[in-house]
C-alpha positions as CSV (number, residue, x, y, z in Angstrom):
1,M,127.8,122.9,164.8
2,S,124.5,121.8,163.3
3,V,124.2,120.6,159.8
4,S,120.9,121.7,158.1
5,T,119.4,119.1,155.9
6,K,117.4,120.3,152.9
7,K,114.2,118.5,152.1
8,V,114.2,117.4,148.5
9,M,110.8,117.2,146.9
10,K,110.3,114.7,144.2
11,T,108.2,115.6,141.2
12,S,106.5,113.0,139.2
13,T,107.9,112.6,135.7
14,R,104.7,111.1,134.2
15,K,104.4,111.7,130.5
16,K,101.7,114.0,129.4
17,A,99.1,112.7,127.0
18,G,99.2,115.6,124.6
19,K,100.4,115.9,121.0
20,H,103.3,113.5,121.4
21,G,102.4,111.3,124.4
22,A,99.1,109.6,123.3
23,T,99.3,106.6,121.1
24,V,96.6,106.2,118.5
25,S,94.9,102.9,118.1
26,S,92.3,101.8,115.6
27,V,89.4,102.3,118.1
28,G,88.8,105.5,120.0
29,T,86.2,107.6,121.8
30,I,84.9,111.0,120.6
31,Y,83.3,113.3,123.2
32,I,81.0,116.0,121.8
33,K,80.1,118.9,124.2
34,A,77.4,120.9,122.5
35,T,76.6,124.2,124.4
36,S,74.5,127.1,123.1
37,N,77.6,129.1,122.4
38,N,80.1,126.5,121.0
39,T,80.6,122.9,120.2
40,I,83.8,121.2,121.5
41,I,84.8,117.8,120.0
42,T,87.5,115.8,121.7
43,C,89.1,112.6,120.5
44,A,90.6,110.2,123.0
45,N,92.3,106.8,122.7
46,Q,91.3,103.6,124.6
47,K,93.2,104.8,127.7
48,D,91.2,108.0,127.6
49,Q,94.2,110.1,126.7
50,T,93.3,113.1,124.6
51,I,94.7,113.0,121.0
52,R,93.2,116.1,119.5
53,Q,90.5,118.7,120.2
54,E,88.5,120.9,117.8
55,S,85.7,123.4,118.3
56,G,83.6,125.8,116.3
57,G,86.1,128.6,117.3
58,S,89.2,126.6,116.2
59,A,87.5,125.9,112.8
60,G,87.5,129.6,112.1
61,F,84.0,130.7,113.2
62,K,83.6,133.7,115.5
63,N,81.0,135.0,118.0
64,S,77.5,133.5,117.7
65,R,78.4,131.4,114.6
66,K,80.5,129.1,116.8
67,G,77.4,127.4,118.2
68,T,75.8,126.6,114.8
69,S,75.5,123.2,113.3
70,E,77.6,124.2,110.4
71,A,80.6,125.1,112.6
72,A,80.3,121.8,114.4
73,E,80.3,119.9,111.1
74,V,83.4,121.7,109.9
75,A,85.2,121.1,113.2
76,A,84.2,117.4,113.2
77,K,85.4,117.0,109.6
78,R,88.8,118.5,110.5
79,L,89.1,116.2,113.5
80,G,87.9,113.2,111.6
81,E,90.5,113.7,108.8
82,Y,93.3,114.1,111.3
83,I,92.6,111.0,113.3
84,K,91.9,109.0,110.2
85,S,95.4,109.9,108.9
86,R,96.8,108.8,112.3
87,G,95.2,105.3,111.9
88,M,91.9,105.5,113.9
89,T,89.0,104.0,112.0
90,T,86.3,103.1,114.5
91,V,84.9,105.4,117.1
92,V,82.4,105.5,120.0
93,I,80.6,108.9,120.3
94,K,79.5,110.3,123.6
95,L,77.2,113.4,123.4
96,N,76.9,115.9,126.2
97,G,74.7,119.0,126.2
98,A,71.7,120.2,124.2
99,G,73.2,122.7,121.7
100,Q,72.7,123.0,118.0
101,G,75.9,121.3,117.0
102,R,75.0,117.8,118.1
103,E,73.7,116.5,114.7
104,G,76.3,118.6,112.7
105,A,79.2,117.1,114.6
106,I,78.0,113.5,114.1
107,R,77.4,114.3,110.4
108,G,80.9,115.7,110.0
109,L,82.5,112.6,111.6
110,V,80.6,110.2,109.4
111,V,81.4,112.2,106.2
112,S,85.1,112.1,107.1
113,G,85.0,108.3,106.8
114,L,85.0,107.1,110.4
115,T,82.9,104.1,111.4
116,V,80.6,105.0,114.3
117,T,79.8,101.9,116.5
118,T,77.7,103.4,119.3
119,L,76.2,106.8,120.3
120,H,75.8,107.5,124.1
121,D,74.0,110.5,125.4
122,V,75.8,111.4,128.7
123,T,74.0,114.7,129.3
124,G,73.4,115.2,133.1
125,V,69.8,115.3,134.3
126,A,69.0,117.4,137.3
127,H,67.3,115.6,140.3
128,N,66.0,118.8,141.9
129,G,69.4,119.7,143.4
130,V,69.8,121.5,146.7
131,K,67.0,122.8,149.0
132,K,65.8,126.3,148.4
133,K,66.7,129.1,150.9
134,K,64.1,130.0,153.5
135,R,62.1,133.2,153.1
136,Q,63.8,136.1,154.9
137,R,62.1,137.3,158.1
138,K,61.1,140.9,158.5
């Protein structure tokens, strides 16, 4: 008689940093990703846990209007008011991309009453990438 032993896999019970997990401090980071089609604004605390995310689409704009400066400003105002009510007052802004919504998003955050300490542009710059394919022989 052989006794079979089952392998028990342990799953990690790490708390997710979503709506309920992330703690809001007075200082945070706001990431703005401005593409040609949309602007996504994410707020994170000092541990880089996401607190809230807004975009041109979540602000009620559809199709090509999502990428406009106006949509980014409305989304940034909504995000700014939310995190201000939770207790965050000072933010560091990191910009990524070259879309229309860059200036609008910053304007919306300032209008909502947040204090902006620094602006970082973290847009990636291509360094010529990979080597091109050789010409096909005939």
